[in-house]
C-alpha positions, -999 to 999 in steps of 0.1 A, spaced: -427 -84 448 -400 -86 476 -394 -124 464 -389 -109 427 -365 -83 440 -340 -110 454 -340 -128 419 -310 -119 398 -316 -94 371 -285 -92 349 -277 -77 315 -252 -86 290 -247 -67 259 -224 -79 230 -215 -53 201 -249 -40 203 -264 -70 182 -271 -95 212 -289 -88 245 -293 -114 273 -314 -103 303 -322 -127 335 -349 -119 357 -375 -115 331 -413 -124 344 -428 -123 309 -427 -109 271 -449 -82 271 -450 -72 235 -425 -75 208 -418 -62 170 -388 -56 149 -383 -20 165 -393 -24 202 -392 -54 226 -412 -48 263 -402 -73 288 -415 -74 324 -388 -78 346 -380 -81 386 -370 -46 381 -399 -32 363 -406 -29 323 -378 -30 304 -381 -12 268 -356 -23 242 -353 -1 212 -336 -12 177 -338 -24 144 -346 -57 130 -352 -69 166 -359 -104 173 -361 -128 204 -337 -156 198 -341 -174 231 -368 -175 256 -367 -196 290 -397 -192 307 -388 -213 336 -355 -197 340 -365 -160 332 -340 -156 308 -344 -140 271 -318 -131 242 -326 -103 218 -307 -100 183 -307 -72 159 -293 -37 161 -299 -26 197 -302 13 202 -316 17 235 -326 3 268 -349 19 296 -369 9 324 -405 20 334 -421 12 365 -450 -12 363 -483 5 373 -507 -23 373 -507 -61 364 -522 -62 327 -525 -100 322 -496 -101 302 -493 -101 262 -513 -135 255 -538 -122 280 -544 -93 263 -544 -111 229 -571 -133 239 -595 -108 253 
């Protein structure tokens, strides 16, 4: 995790309509009202309306979200859950 903490984690929110996040490890889940990202600083929960992933760079750890963004919050990751696709394929 020490390596992850040194990786940059930045947010840019433009007019509550476009959010760009760096330092993303994986997309845990997403739908039109909630997107959950695993970042180097913990789980990030994005809430809003008509949310959509506009861009995803797995290698660069960058995600862009569009829609009406109402809130951003963080939670500590309790354990590695295998990611969204891992849970989906179980």
